[in-house]
DRENLO-519287 format. One record per residue (C-alpha): residue in three letters; x, y, z; chain. Coordinates in steps of 0.5 Angstrom, whole numbers. Example, Ala and Ser with C-alpha at 12.3 -4.5 7.8 and 13.67 -1.06 7.14 Angstrom:
! residues 2
     r    east   north      up   c
   ALA      25      -9      16   A
   SER      27      -2      14   A
! end
This chain:
! residues 465
     r    east   north      up   c
   MET     141      93      41   A
   PRO     143      86      44   A
   SER     140      85      51   A
   ALA     142      80      57   A
   HIS     136      75      57   A
   LEU     140      69      60   A
   ALA     145      73      65   A
   PHE     140      79      66   A
   PRO     133      79      67   A
   LEU     132      86      64   A
   GLU     132      89      56   A
   LEU     136      95      56   A
   ARG     136     101      51   A
   VAL     143     105      51   A
   PRO     144     110      46   A
   ARG     151     111      44   A
   GLY     155     117      46   A
   ARG     154     122      50   A
   GLY     148     121      56   A
   ALA     149     113      55   A
   SER     151     112      63   A
   ALA     146     117      65   A
   ALA     141     113      61   A
   LEU     143     106      63   A
   HIS     143     109      70   A
   LEU     136     111      70   A
   GLN     133     104      67   A
   LEU     137     100      72   A
   ARG     134     105      78   A
   GLU     127     104      75   A
   ALA     128      97      75   A
   ILE     130      97      83   A
   LEU     125     101      85   A
   GLU     120      97      81   A
   GLY     122      91      84   A
   ARG     125      88      78   A
   LEU     131      87      81   A
   ALA     131      85      88   A
   THR     135      87      94   A
   GLY     141      82      94   A
   PHE     141      81      86   A
   ARG     148      81      83   A
   LEU     149      86      78   A
   PRO     153      83      72   A
   PRO     160      85      71   A
   THR     162      91      68   A
   ARG     165      88      62   A
   GLU     160      83      61   A
   LEU     154      88      61   A
   ALA     158      92      56   A
   GLN     159      87      52   A
   MET     152      85      52   A
   LEU     150      92      51   A
   GLY     155      94      46   A
   VAL     157     100      49   A
   ALA     164     102      53   A
   ARG     166      99      59   A
   THR     166     106      62   A
   THR     159     107      61   A
   VAL     157     101      65   A
   VAL     162     103      71   A
   VAL     160     110      71   A
   ALA     152     108      71   A
   TYR     154     103      77   A
   GLU     158     108      81   A
   MET     152     113      80   A
   LEU     147     107      83   A
   VAL     152     106      89   A
   ALA     153     114      90   A
   GLU     145     114      91   A
   GLY     145     108      95   A
   TYR     141     103      90   A
   ALA     147      99      90   A
   ARG     153      96      94   A
   VAL     160      94      92   A
   ARG     163      88      96   A
   GLN     170      88      94   A
   GLY     172      82      90   A
   ASP     165      79      89   A
   GLY     161      84      85   A
   THR     156      90      85   A
   PHE     149      88      89   A
   VAL     142      91      89   A
   GLN     141      95      96   A
   SER     135      95     100   A
   LEU     132     101     100   A
   ARG     130     101     107   A
   ARG     133     106     112   A
   SER     133     106     119   A
   SER     131     112     123   A
   PRO     136     117     126   A
   ARG     136     116     134   A
   PRO     132     121     137   A
   GLY     135     127     141   A
   PRO     133     130     148   A
   MET     128     135     144   A
   ARG     121     134     144   A
   GLN     119     134     137   A
   PRO     117     128     132   A
   ALA     123     124     130   A
   PRO     125     124     123   A
   GLN     121     119     119   A
   ALA     125     114     115   A
   ALA     126     115     108   A
   ALA     123     108     105   A
   THR     119     111     100   A
   PRO     121     110      93   A
   VAL     124     115      89   A
   PRO     118     118      85   A
   ARG     117     120      78   A
   PHE     117     127      79   A
   ASP     121     129      85   A
   LEU     120     136      87   A
   ARG     123     135      94   A
   LEU     129     139      96   A
   GLY     136     139      97   A
   THR     138     133      92   A
   PRO     143     135      87   A
   ASP     143     131      80   A
   ILE     149     127      80   A
   SER     147     124      73   A
   ARG     152     130      70   A
   PHE     158     129      75   A
   PRO     164     126      71   A
   PHE     165     120      75   A
   ASP     170     118      70   A
   VAL     175     123      72   A
   TRP     173     122      80   A
   ARG     175     115      79   A
   ARG     181     116      76   A
   LEU     183     121      81   A
   ALA     180     117      87   A
   ALA     185     111      85   A
   LYS     191     116      85   A
   GLY     188     118      92   A
   TRP     189     112      95   A
   GLN     196     111      93   A
   SER     198     119      96   A
   SER     195     117     102   A
   ALA     199     111     103   A
   GLY     205     115     101   A
   HIS     203     120     106   A
   ALA     201     117     112   A
   TYR     204     122     117   A
   GLU     201     128     114   A
   ALA     194     124     113   A
   SER     193     124     121   A
   ASP     192     131     122   A
   PRO     185     132     125   A
   ALA     184     138     121   A
   GLY     185     135     115   A
   LEU     190     135     109   A
   ALA     194     141     109   A
   PRO     193     141     101   A
   LEU     186     140     102   A
   ARG     185     146     107   A
   GLU     189     151     102   A
   ALA     185     149      96   A
   ILE     178     150     101   A
   VAL     181     157     102   A
   ARG     182     159      95   A
   TYR     175     156      94   A
   ALA     172     160      99   A
   SER     175     166      98   A
   ALA     173     166      90   A
   SER     166     164      91   A
   ARG     164     167      98   A
   ALA     169     172      99   A
   VAL     170     168     106   A
   SER     177     171     109   A
   CYS     181     165     112   A
   THR     187     162     112   A
   ALA     188     154     112   A
   ASP     190     154     120   A
   ASP     182     156     120   A
   ILE     179     150     117   A
   VAL     177     144     120   A
   VAL     175     139     114   A
   THR     170     134     116   A
   ALA     166     128     114   A
   GLY     160     132     111   A
   ALA     157     138     114   A
   GLN     153     134     119   A
   GLN     160     132     123   A
   ALA     162     139     123   A
   PHE     155     141     127   A
   ASP     156     136     131   A
   LEU     163     138     133   A
   LEU     161     145     134   A
   ALA     155     143     138   A
   ARG     160     139     143   A
   ALA     165     145     143   A
   LEU     159     151     144   A
   VAL     154     147     148   A
   ARG     154     146     156   A
   PRO     147     143     159   A
   GLY     142     148     158   A
   THR     145     153     154   A
   ILE     140     156     150   A
   VAL     141     156     142   A
   ALA     137     159     137   A
   VAL     135     156     131   A
   GLU     130     158     125   A
   ASP     123     155     125   A
   PRO     123     152     120   A
   GLY     130     150     119   A
   TYR     135     145     118   A
   ARG     133     139     123   A
   PRO     140     136     122   A
   MET     143     142     125   A
   ARG     138     143     130   A
   LEU     138     136     132   A
   ALA     146     136     133   A
   PHE     145     141     138   A
   ALA     140     138     142   A
   ASN     143     132     143   A
   ALA     149     136     146   A
   GLY     144     138     151   A
   ALA     142     145     148   A
   GLN     135     148     150   A
   ILE     133     149     143   A
   VAL     129     155     142   A
   GLY     125     156     135   A
   VAL     125     163     132   A
   PRO     121     165     126   A
   VAL     123     166     119   A
   ASP     119     171     114   A
   ASP     121     174     107   A
   ASP     127     177     110   A
   GLY     130     171     114   A
   MET     130     170     121   A
   VAL     126     175     125   A
   VAL     132     177     129   A
   ASP     128     181     134   A
   ARG     125     175     136   A
   ILE     132     171     138   A
   PRO     132     170     146   A
   ARG     137     175     149   A
   GLY     140     169     153   A
   ALA     142     165     147   A
   ARG     149     163     147   A
   VAL     149     160     139   A
   VAL     145     162     133   A
   CYS     144     157     128   A
   VAL     142     161     121   A
   THR     142     159     113   A
   PRO     143     166     111   A
   SER     144     166     104   A
   HIS     139     161     102   A
   GLN     134     160     108   A
   PHE     132     152     109   A
   PRO     127     151     107   A
   LEU     124     157     105   A
   GLY     129     159     100   A
   VAL     129     167     103   A
   THR     136     171     104   A
   LEU     137     174     110   A
   SER     136     181     109   A
   PRO     142     186     110   A
   PRO     139     190     116   A
   ARG     138     183     119   A
   ARG     145     181     118   A
   ARG     147     187     121   A
   ALA     142     186     127   A
   LEU     144     179     128   A
   LEU     152     181     129   A
   GLU     151     186     133   A
   LEU     146     182     138   A
   ALA     152     177     138   A
   ARG     157     182     140   A
   GLN     153     185     145   A
   HIS     151     178     148   A
   ASP     158     174     147   A
   ALA     154     169     142   A
   VAL     157     165     137   A
   VAL     153     165     130   A
   VAL     154     158     126   A
   GLU     153     160     119   A
   ASP     151     154     114   A
   ASP     152     156     107   A
   TYR     150     149     104   A
   ASP     148     151      97   A
   CYS     152     158      96   A
   GLU     155     156      89   A
   TYR     148     157      86   A
   ARG     146     164      85   A
   TYR     141     166      79   A
   ASP     140     174      79   A
   ASN     145     178      83   A
   ARG     151     179      86   A
   PRO     151     175      93   A
   LEU     151     178      99   A
   ASP     158     177     104   A
   ALA     158     171     108   A
   LEU     157     173     115   A
   GLN     164     170     117   A
   THR     166     176     112   A
   LEU     163     181     116   A
   ALA     165     178     123   A
   PRO     170     173     122   A
   GLY     172     172     130   A
   ARG     164     171     132   A
   VAL     162     167     126   A
   CYS     163     159     125   A
   TYR     162     158     118   A
   VAL     160     151     115   A
   GLY     161     149     108   A
   THR     160     142     104   A
   PHE     161     139      97   A
   SER     155     135      97   A
   LYS     151     140      94   A
   THR     156     141      88   A
   MET     159     134      87   A
   PHE     155     128      90   A
   PRO     152     127      97   A
   ALA     156     120      98   A
   LEU     162     124      98   A
   ARG     161     126     105   A
   LEU     166     132     105   A
   GLY     165     138     108   A
   TYR     169     143     112   A
   ALA     168     148     118   A
   ILE     172     155     119   A
   VAL     172     157     126   A
   PRO     175     163     130   A
   GLU     182     162     133   A
   SER     178     162     140   A
   LEU     175     155     138   A
   ARG     180     152     134   A
   SER     184     148     139   A
   ARG     177     145     142   A
   LEU     175     143     135   A
   LEU     181     139     133   A
   GLY     181     136     140   A
   LEU     174     133     139   A
   ARG     176     131     132   A
   SER     181     127     135   A
   VAL     177     124     140   A
   VAL     171     122     135   A
   ASP     174     119     130   A
   GLY     182     121     130   A
   PHE     182     124     122   A
   GLY     178     124     116   A
   ALA     179     118     111   A
   PRO     185     121     107   A
   ALA     184     118     100   A
   PRO     178     122      98   A
   GLN     181     128     101   A
   TRP     187     127      96   A
   ALA     182     126      90   A
   LEU     178     132      92   A
   VAL     185     136      92   A
   ALA     187     134      85   A
   PHE     179     135      83   A
   MET     180     142      85   A
   ARG     187     144      82   A
   GLU     185     140      76   A
   GLY     179     145      75   A
   HIS     174     140      74   A
   LEU     170     143      81   A
   HIS     170     149      77   A
   ARG     168     147      70   A
   HIS     162     142      74   A
   VAL     159     148      78   A
   ARG     159     152      72   A
   ARG     155     147      68   A
   MET     151     145      73   A
   HIS     149     153      74   A
   ARG     147     153      67   A
   LEU     143     147      68   A
   TYR     139     149      74   A
   ALA     138     156      72   A
   GLN     134     153      66   A
   ARG     130     149      70   A
   ARG     129     154      75   A
   ALA     127     159      70   A
   LEU     122     154      67   A
   LEU     119     152      73   A
   LEU     118     159      75   A
   ALA     115     161      68   A
   GLY     110     154      68   A
   LEU     107     156      76   A
   ARG     106     163      73   A
   ASP     102     161      67   A
   GLY      99     156      71   A
   LEU      98     157      78   A
   LYS      99     165      79   A
   ASP      92     165      82   A
   ARG      93     160      87   A
   LEU     101     161      89   A
   GLY     106     166      90   A
   VAL     113     165      90   A
   LEU     117     167      96   A
   PRO     123     172      94   A
   GLY     130     168      93   A
   SER     135     167      88   A
   ALA     140     161      90   A
   GLY     140     154      91   A
   LEU     136     148      88   A
   HIS     130     150      91   A
   PHE     125     155      92   A
   SER     118     156      96   A
   VAL     111     158      94   A
   ARG     106     160      99   A
   ALA      98     159      97   A
   THR      94     165      96   A
   ALA      88     162     100   A
   PRO      89     157     106   A
   VAL      92     150     104   A
   ASP      93     144     108   A
   TRP     100     142     104   A
   ASN     100     135     107   A
   ARG      94     133     104   A
   VAL      96     136      98   A
   ALA     103     132      98   A
   ALA      99     126     100   A
   ARG      95     127      94   A
   ALA     101     129      90   A
   CYS     104     122      92   A
   GLU      98     118      88   A
   LEU     100     122      82   A
   GLU     107     120      82   A
   LEU     109     127      84   A
   ALA     113     128      91   A
   LEU     112     135      95   A
   GLU     116     137     101   A
   PRO     111     142     106   A
   CYS     116     147     109   A
   SER     112     145     116   A
   ARG     116     138     116   A
   HIS     122     142     118   A
   ALA     118     146     123   A
   ILE     118     145     131   A
   ARG     111     149     131   A
   ARG     108     145     125   A
   ARG     103     149     121   A
   SER      99     145     116   A
   ASP      97     151     111   A
   ASP     104     155     110   A
   CYS     109     154     105   A
   CYS     111     148     100   A
   ALA     118     148      98   A
   ILE     120     146      90   A
   GLY     126     143      89   A
   PHE     129     142      81   A
   GLY     135     138      83   A
   LEU     132     132      80   A
   LEU     127     135      75   A
   ALA     129     134      68   A
   ASP     126     140      63   A
   ASP     121     135      59   A
   GLN     118     133      66   A
   ILE     117     140      68   A
   ALA     110     142      64   A
   THR     107     135      67   A
   ALA     109     136      74   A
   ILE     106     143      74   A
   ASP     100     139      71   A
   ARG     100     134      77   A
   LEU     101     140      82   A
   LYS      95     143      79   A
   ILE      91     137      80   A
   ALA      93     136      87   A
   LEU      91     143      89   A
   ALA      84     142      86   A
! end
């Protein structure tokens, strides 16, 4: 295999055929993390590197796109692709009195069990690149249609079909607002629903970005405990006017809101004229039984439903959507017009084509099989090797589950020890308002290859010892 010793300071080994792009991507990413490719280093042009390695140019293009999507590289138009700094700035803290999120400057570990990250090495970037190019052409030819703050009408119609098929959500295209990821949806909803001092009930532990969006809008945040049946509805303060919940796959515990509590939550919202914000962030992946109906399906006039394509496609896409009751629609669209006018049309056109041509359905189906296998292997390994130390919380969806120790464990100390073993863990207390060090730990499997699972479990044993 030829290597680029003169133009490129690495010896790369790339197999022929399937998996070539993923192999090249992993070698380049490892070189960046280890410092062998420094920040600012200009990667060879795709055609040149492909010729050096004896592979198709598409192989290199897809590998570069994966690095860009993950933040390890950036493209300067007309100049090339450059290694990107791994240092990130901390988000501006909101008025909530809780620790600000820590900057994620730690290199990606060898065994990554953190939650919320999909495996983008299997994404069909070659297809996406073709459709994205057409998307720019379409956006240039439909400038007026692209300026709708609700998002492109064809995309909203495609989302109606998608949400109906995947979650039985009942809506029309007029009910949908396309957003720049779920985070913008939370921000717009917070601006629309909150006045200074409005009581907003959130899960504790729960999804911090959603919590911060409402806190930054001036809400009084009240944490509600979560157990094996989801949010403890009886603990929601009666003065709450907004309740934020992840009912299908609780973040970070992974449990499902039980049917009795779903009914109780919607009844509480009806009695107290409250709005429920339902975050259905990884609803596509369920592994044993039929999913429960979305809260929006049960009470469409009371629930704001937020979905995202980041977990099914790739995080850098930054496309999500909110399905809102008619009473909130004009308020949300007015805010969207002020915040950024309208979303970038080219990615929306590309996503329309990606869905119409069936690529999203096929990709989700492939990844469902892959994640189901990884999840089963992890659970079997934990049962065989750690059944006396850990119990798995109930849950059958998403890209992670959580475990609870049978005896008190300081998960933050375990995570620190695991880091020394190149194993990344995510204690659930990191997502809590009231922090407890001996509660639970999330186990993500989005980035863990099948042949890494046994070693990861062995290292977890050592960290727990």
